[in-house]
N, C-alpha and C positions, 0 to 999 in steps of 0.2 A: 629252369632258365628261361627267362623269357625272349632275351636274345643276348647274342655273343658276339661282338667284333674284335677280331684280332688284325693288326697291322695293317686294318682298310686304308688304301687311297682312293682318290676321286679325280680323275683329271678329264676335261670336259673335250669336248673334240678339236676345240679353237687351242689347245693346249692350255687351257687355264686351270690349276690346279686349285681343285674345290677343298679337298678332304687330303690329311697327309696323316699315315702310319696312327690311324685311330684305333687303340685298345679301349673296349666297353662291355661292361657287362651289367645287365638289370634284371631283377630276379623278378617272376610274376606277380603282379600286386604294387609293386612300388610304384611311386610318382615322384616323377624326374620333371625339373625344370632346367631348358636349357637358356643360357645365357649370353651375352657378348656384343660386340659392337656388330655395326651393318656389315654385312659381308662376310662376317667370319666363318662361315659355312652351316650354319644352324640349319637353314632352309634345304641344303642339299643332304646334309645328315636325315632330315627327317625323309625325305622322298627316297634318298636310299634304303632307309627302314622298311620305307612302304612299297619295295621294290618297284617302284617307277624308276630308278635309275640302277644300273647296272655297277657295281665299282671295277675299279681297274686294276685293283691290286689288296692282298688278304682275303681274309674268308669272314663269310656273314652267315650267321646262324639265328632263325628266329622260329620261334615256338615250335621248337627242336627239329627244324629242317633247316637245310640248304637251300634256300630257294633258287640259287643258279646252276643247282643238280638237277631241279627238277624238271619235269616235260610241261608243256604251255597248259595243260590241262589241271597238273598238278599243282602248278604256280598259282591260276588263278583260284584252285581252291584255297590255298593260303590265302591270298590276299582277300578273300570273303572273311577272314578271322581278322583281317586289321581294317581299322577304320583310320582314314587321314581328314583333319579338318582343316580347310585350307584358309589362308588369311582373305583372300576374295573367292568365296566359292563357286565354283563354274555352275550357275545354275542358269538354264536356258529363260531368256527374259519372261516369255508368255507362259509357263509352266506353273502351274498352282501350286501352292505352297504343300498341300497333302501330297502332292505325286512327287515333289523332292525329298519329301520327308521319306516318302515309302520306299524312294530309291534304293534307300540303305541297305535293303534286304535283297537287292538283284541277284547279287551274286549267291545268294543262297536259295534262290528259288529257281524251278526250272522256265526256260525260256518263253513257253507257253502262258505258265503264269505271270511271267513280268511284262509281257506283251499287255495280257489282259489289263494288268495294273495301270498302264499309258492309257487304256481307253476307258476304265472303271475303277475309281481306288479301291482296294480289298480288303485295308484295316484302317478307316477312317478314324476309328476309336483309337488306337494304336499310335497313330500319327498324332491325333490331337492330344492324347497323353505326354509323347514327346515334347509338344510346342508348349503345353501347358507349364511343364516345370522350367521354361525360359521365360515365361509370364507372353507368350503369343498366340494362346490356344486360340483367340479369336480372329487369328491370320491366314485359319486353316484353307480357307478358301479362295484366299485372293491369289493375283499373279504377282509372280516373283518380282516383276517392274515396277512394283506399285510399293517396294518396301527399300527403306533407307539401307545404308550400308551395315550399321549394326543392327539392323533385323534380318539381312541377308546371312550375316556371320550366324545369326542365332538358329536360322534355319539350318545352316550347315550341321552347325553342332547338333540340332534335335535329330537330323539324319543319321550322326553316327550312334545318336544315346538309342535311336529307333533299332541300330543295326546291332547293338550287342556284341561288339568286337571284341576279343580276347586283349587286345594289343591296340590302344588309341593313341594316335598320333597329332598333335596339334602344331598347326606353324601359325603364331600371332594369333591365337583368336578371338582376343578381345581389342583388336588395334581400333576398329570403329567405334568403341562404345565409352559411355562417359563412367568415371569411377564407381559411381555405387553400383551399375550395371555390371562392367567387368568383374568386380569382386562378388557379384552373386553369380555370375555367370561360371566363373571359376571354381566354386563354392560346389555347383551342380554338379561339373566335371570330376572332381574329385570325389563328391559324396556318391556316383553313380561308380567309380572305380573301386570304391571303398565297400560296395556295398556288393558288387560282383566279383570281385577277386580281381578285377581285369588291370593291365599295366596301364599307366598315362606318360606319355613324354610329352611335354609344352615348350615350344621355344616361345620367350617372352622379351621384349624390349624394357620394359617397365620392371627395376630389377626388387622394387618394394611388392610388387606383386606375388614374382617368384618366392621370394621370402616369407612372403603371407599366407601362402597356399603352398608350398610345396617342400617336403621333408629334404629332399638331396636336391643339389645345385650342381649343374655342370658347366664351367665356365669355357666359350670357346672362341679362339681366336687366330686370325688368318689360318683356319683349317683343320687347327690341333687343339687337342684338350688341354688348356693351362691348368684346371683344377676340377676336381671333383670331390665333393663334401657334403657334409652334412649342412643344413641348414645354419645350425648355432655357430659351425667352425668358419663362416664365411666372414672373413673379417675386412674393415673397410681397407685395408692394404693391398688385399687380394683383388678386391674390386677396381682400386685404383690402376693396377697391373693391368687388369683385363681390358680397361678400358682407356689405356694410357694414351694419349695425344688425341684424343677425341670427346667430345661433349658426353658424357654418361646420361642416359636418358634418365628423365627426374622422376619423382614419385608420380605416379599416375593421375594423382589428384592435383597436381601442381604445374603452374605453368613453368616453362622452361628458363633458367636464367642464364642469361648470354654471358660466355666468358667464365664460366665458373662450374666445376666439377663437384655433383651432390652427391653424396654416400648415404643411401638410407642406413639407420642405425642398427644391427641385428636384435 
Protein backbone atom coordinates (compact mmCIF):
# COMPACT_ATOMS: atom_id res chain seq x y z
CA UNK A 1 0.00 0.00 0.00
CA UNK A 2 1.39 3.39 -0.98
CA UNK A 3 -0.72 5.38 1.47
CA UNK A 4 -3.52 4.87 3.95
CA UNK A 5 -5.45 7.59 5.79
CA UNK A 6 -7.95 6.71 8.51
CA UNK A 7 -10.20 9.36 10.04
CA UNK A 8 -7.73 12.11 9.19
CA UNK A 9 -8.58 15.67 10.12
CA UNK A 10 -6.64 18.90 9.69
CA UNK A 11 -7.44 22.14 11.46
CA UNK A 12 -5.22 25.16 10.84
CA UNK A 13 -3.88 27.31 13.66
CA UNK A 14 -6.55 29.95 12.94
CA UNK A 15 -9.27 27.38 13.59
CA UNK A 16 -10.16 26.80 9.94
CA UNK A 17 -11.06 23.16 9.30
CA UNK A 18 -9.28 22.06 6.11
CA UNK A 19 -9.95 18.29 6.19
CA UNK A 20 -12.50 16.18 8.07
CA UNK A 21 -12.66 12.41 8.57
CA UNK A 22 -10.65 11.49 5.47
CA UNK A 23 -10.47 7.75 4.83
CA UNK A 24 -8.32 6.91 1.83
CA UNK A 25 -6.24 4.02 0.54
CA UNK A 26 -4.07 4.12 -2.57
CA UNK A 27 -2.14 1.07 -3.74
CA UNK A 28 1.38 1.25 -5.12
CA UNK A 29 1.38 2.19 -8.77
CA UNK A 30 -2.12 3.73 -8.80
CA UNK A 31 -2.76 6.97 -10.66
CA UNK A 32 -5.42 9.16 -9.05
CA UNK A 33 -6.88 12.59 -9.84
CA UNK A 34 -8.35 14.73 -7.07
CA UNK A 35 -11.01 17.19 -8.20
CA UNK A 36 -13.34 19.63 -6.48
CA UNK A 37 -14.20 23.32 -6.18
CA UNK A 38 -11.73 25.94 -4.99
CA UNK A 39 -11.15 25.73 -1.26
CA UNK A 40 -12.26 22.09 -1.11
CA UNK A 41 -9.07 20.97 0.64
CA UNK A 42 -7.18 19.47 -2.32
CA UNK A 43 -3.93 21.34 -1.65
CA UNK A 44 -4.13 20.67 2.09
CA UNK A 45 -4.55 16.96 1.39
CA UNK A 46 -1.49 16.85 -0.88
CA UNK A 47 0.62 18.86 1.57
CA UNK A 48 -0.40 16.48 4.33
CA UNK A 49 0.65 13.51 2.17
CA UNK A 50 3.97 15.26 1.51
CA UNK A 51 4.39 15.55 5.34
CA UNK A 52 4.49 19.34 5.01
CA UNK A 53 1.45 19.47 7.30
CA UNK A 54 0.79 17.31 10.35
CA UNK A 55 -2.79 16.08 10.81
CA UNK A 56 -4.68 17.10 13.92
CA UNK A 57 -6.57 13.81 14.03
CA UNK A 58 -6.57 10.29 12.63
CA UNK A 59 -3.68 8.17 11.36
CA UNK A 60 -1.44 8.47 8.30
CA UNK A 61 0.65 5.74 6.75
CA UNK A 62 2.95 6.55 3.83
CA UNK A 63 5.14 4.01 2.03
CA UNK A 64 4.81 1.59 4.96
CA UNK A 65 5.83 4.29 7.46
CA UNK A 66 3.90 6.35 9.98
CA UNK A 67 5.65 9.69 9.38
CA UNK A 68 4.69 11.41 12.60
CA UNK A 69 6.00 8.55 14.70
CA UNK A 70 9.45 8.85 13.09
CA UNK A 71 12.35 10.94 14.27
CA UNK A 72 13.41 13.97 12.24
CA UNK A 73 16.16 12.16 10.35
CA UNK A 74 13.96 9.17 9.48
CA UNK A 75 11.19 11.52 8.35
CA UNK A 76 13.65 13.34 6.08
CA UNK A 77 14.60 9.98 4.57
CA UNK A 78 10.91 9.29 3.93
CA UNK A 79 10.47 12.70 2.30
CA UNK A 80 13.24 11.86 -0.17
CA UNK A 81 10.96 9.07 -1.43
CA UNK A 82 8.10 11.54 -2.05
CA UNK A 83 8.05 14.15 -4.80
CA UNK A 84 5.79 17.22 -4.55
CA UNK A 85 5.03 19.27 -7.67
CA UNK A 86 3.82 22.77 -6.76
CA UNK A 87 1.38 24.86 -8.77
CA UNK A 88 3.91 27.70 -8.52
CA UNK A 89 7.30 26.01 -7.99
CA UNK A 90 9.39 27.79 -5.32
CA UNK A 91 12.42 28.27 -7.59
CA UNK A 92 14.96 31.03 -6.82
CA UNK A 93 14.79 33.63 -9.57
CA UNK A 94 18.53 33.67 -10.27
CA UNK A 95 18.97 29.90 -10.11
CA UNK A 96 19.80 28.14 -13.34
CA UNK A 97 17.31 25.60 -14.62
CA UNK A 98 19.88 22.78 -14.50
CA UNK A 99 20.51 23.42 -10.81
CA UNK A 100 16.78 23.56 -10.08
CA UNK A 101 16.23 20.16 -11.71
CA UNK A 102 19.22 18.50 -10.01
CA UNK A 103 17.88 19.72 -6.65
CA UNK A 104 15.38 16.90 -6.96
CA UNK A 105 17.98 14.52 -5.53
CA UNK A 106 19.34 16.71 -2.73
CA UNK A 107 17.47 14.54 -0.22
CA UNK A 108 19.29 11.48 -1.56
CA UNK A 109 22.79 13.00 -1.69
CA UNK A 110 25.23 13.74 1.12
CA UNK A 111 25.45 17.39 2.10
CA UNK A 112 28.96 17.81 0.59
CA UNK A 113 27.69 16.47 -2.74
CA UNK A 114 24.64 18.72 -2.56
CA UNK A 115 26.82 21.75 -1.84
CA UNK A 116 29.16 20.89 -4.69
CA UNK A 117 26.18 20.59 -7.03
CA UNK A 118 25.19 24.17 -6.23
CA UNK A 119 28.62 25.31 -7.41
CA UNK A 120 28.95 22.96 -10.37
CA UNK A 121 26.10 20.82 -11.76
CA UNK A 122 27.06 17.17 -11.26
CA UNK A 123 24.67 15.51 -13.73
CA UNK A 124 24.01 17.83 -16.63
CA UNK A 125 23.00 14.96 -18.92
CA UNK A 126 20.46 13.70 -16.38
CA UNK A 127 18.92 17.15 -15.94
CA UNK A 128 18.76 17.73 -19.69
CA UNK A 129 17.12 14.34 -20.24
CA UNK A 130 14.36 15.19 -17.74
CA UNK A 131 13.83 18.59 -19.37
CA UNK A 132 13.74 17.14 -22.89
CA UNK A 133 10.82 14.92 -21.88
CA UNK A 134 8.92 18.17 -21.34
CA UNK A 135 10.29 19.95 -24.44
CA UNK A 136 12.58 22.19 -22.36
CA UNK A 137 16.00 20.77 -23.16
CA UNK A 138 17.17 24.04 -24.70
CA UNK A 139 16.42 25.92 -21.44
CA UNK A 140 18.91 23.91 -19.37
CA UNK A 141 21.28 26.80 -18.62
CA UNK A 142 18.82 29.68 -18.52
CA UNK A 143 17.86 31.40 -15.28
CA UNK A 144 14.48 30.67 -13.77
CA UNK A 145 13.45 34.34 -13.92
CA UNK A 146 13.74 34.18 -17.71
CA UNK A 147 10.98 31.59 -18.00
CA UNK A 148 7.20 31.87 -18.34
CA UNK A 149 4.80 30.51 -15.75
CA UNK A 150 4.12 27.38 -17.79
CA UNK A 151 7.84 26.79 -18.32
CA UNK A 152 8.48 27.15 -14.59
CA UNK A 153 5.78 24.56 -13.90
CA UNK A 154 7.53 22.18 -16.30
CA UNK A 155 10.88 22.79 -14.57
CA UNK A 156 9.23 21.83 -11.28
CA UNK A 157 7.90 18.67 -12.91
CA UNK A 158 11.32 17.88 -14.43
CA UNK A 159 12.83 18.13 -10.95
CA UNK A 160 10.45 15.44 -9.68
CA UNK A 161 11.04 13.29 -12.78
CA UNK A 162 14.76 13.50 -12.05
CA UNK A 163 14.14 12.68 -8.39
CA UNK A 164 12.25 9.50 -9.45
CA UNK A 165 10.27 9.20 -6.18
CA UNK A 166 8.04 6.30 -5.19
CA UNK A 167 5.13 8.67 -4.55
CA UNK A 168 4.47 11.68 -6.79
CA UNK A 169 2.09 14.41 -5.62
CA UNK A 170 1.12 17.12 -8.10
CA UNK A 171 -0.82 20.23 -7.04
CA UNK A 172 -2.42 21.82 -10.13
CA UNK A 173 0.69 21.00 -12.17
CA UNK A 174 -0.58 22.30 -15.54
CA UNK A 175 -2.67 25.34 -14.55
CA UNK A 176 -0.41 27.80 -16.45
CA UNK A 177 -0.19 25.73 -19.65
CA UNK A 178 -2.19 25.77 -22.87
CA UNK A 179 -4.46 22.78 -23.57
CA UNK A 180 -2.07 20.86 -25.85
CA UNK A 181 0.90 21.34 -23.55
CA UNK A 182 -1.19 20.45 -20.47
CA UNK A 183 -2.28 17.17 -22.05
CA UNK A 184 1.27 16.33 -23.12
CA UNK A 185 2.64 17.11 -19.66
CA UNK A 186 0.08 14.94 -17.89
CA UNK A 187 0.88 12.11 -20.32
CA UNK A 188 4.57 12.40 -19.44
CA UNK A 189 3.75 12.22 -15.72
CA UNK A 190 1.46 9.24 -16.18
CA UNK A 191 3.92 7.42 -18.44
CA UNK A 192 6.71 7.94 -15.90
CA UNK A 193 4.56 6.60 -13.06
CA UNK A 194 3.56 3.56 -15.10
CA UNK A 195 7.08 2.77 -16.25
CA UNK A 196 8.53 2.95 -12.73
CA UNK A 197 5.55 1.52 -10.85
CA UNK A 198 5.31 4.76 -8.89
CA UNK A 199 2.13 6.16 -7.35
CA UNK A 200 0.76 9.44 -8.75
CA UNK A 201 -1.85 11.73 -7.17
CA UNK A 202 -2.70 15.00 -8.90
CA UNK A 203 -5.18 17.72 -8.04
CA UNK A 204 -6.75 19.30 -11.12
CA UNK A 205 -9.27 22.08 -11.72
CA UNK A 206 -10.02 20.92 -15.27
CA UNK A 207 -12.34 17.93 -14.95
CA UNK A 208 -11.84 16.88 -18.56
CA UNK A 209 -8.10 16.46 -17.99
CA UNK A 210 -8.73 14.35 -14.90
CA UNK A 211 -11.10 12.06 -16.78
CA UNK A 212 -8.79 11.79 -19.79
CA UNK A 213 -5.59 10.91 -17.93
CA UNK A 214 -6.44 9.19 -14.64
CA UNK A 215 -8.14 5.82 -14.03
CA UNK A 216 -9.41 6.80 -10.57
CA UNK A 217 -11.15 10.04 -9.61
CA UNK A 218 -11.63 11.36 -6.08
CA UNK A 219 -14.07 14.23 -5.56
CA UNK A 220 -13.41 16.49 -2.56
CA UNK A 221 -15.69 19.21 -1.19
CA UNK A 222 -15.52 21.14 2.09
CA UNK A 223 -12.64 19.00 3.31
CA UNK A 224 -14.42 15.68 2.81
CA UNK A 225 -14.30 12.93 0.20
CA UNK A 226 -17.61 13.09 -1.70
CA UNK A 227 -16.87 10.21 -4.06
CA UNK A 228 -14.02 7.86 -4.94
CA UNK A 229 -14.70 6.14 -8.26
CA UNK A 230 -13.14 4.66 -11.38
CA UNK A 231 -13.46 7.27 -14.11
CA UNK A 232 -15.97 5.15 -16.03
CA UNK A 233 -18.34 5.42 -13.05
CA UNK A 234 -18.15 9.22 -12.68
CA UNK A 235 -21.59 10.41 -13.80
CA UNK A 236 -22.62 13.98 -14.64
CA UNK A 237 -24.90 13.98 -11.59
CA UNK A 238 -21.93 13.30 -9.31
CA UNK A 239 -20.05 16.23 -10.83
CA UNK A 240 -23.09 18.49 -10.51
CA UNK A 241 -23.30 17.65 -6.81
CA UNK A 242 -19.57 18.12 -6.30
CA UNK A 243 -19.60 21.58 -7.85
CA UNK A 244 -23.05 22.60 -6.60
CA UNK A 245 -23.50 26.38 -6.43
CA UNK A 246 -20.20 26.90 -8.21
CA UNK A 247 -19.09 27.37 -11.79
CA UNK A 248 -17.75 23.99 -12.87
CA UNK A 249 -14.31 24.43 -14.38
CA UNK A 250 -14.89 24.15 -18.13
CA UNK A 251 -12.91 22.04 -20.52
CA UNK A 252 -9.24 23.04 -20.47
CA UNK A 253 -9.59 23.73 -24.17
CA UNK A 254 -12.65 25.96 -23.95
CA UNK A 255 -13.34 29.45 -22.68
CA UNK A 256 -15.54 29.75 -19.57
CA UNK A 257 -19.25 30.18 -20.16
CA UNK A 258 -20.73 32.62 -17.68
CA UNK A 259 -23.67 31.40 -15.67
CA UNK A 260 -23.60 27.78 -16.83
CA UNK A 261 -22.26 24.53 -15.47
CA UNK A 262 -20.49 22.42 -18.06
CA UNK A 263 -20.26 18.68 -17.43
CA UNK A 264 -17.67 16.75 -19.44
CA UNK A 265 -19.20 13.66 -21.02
CA UNK A 266 -17.47 10.56 -19.73
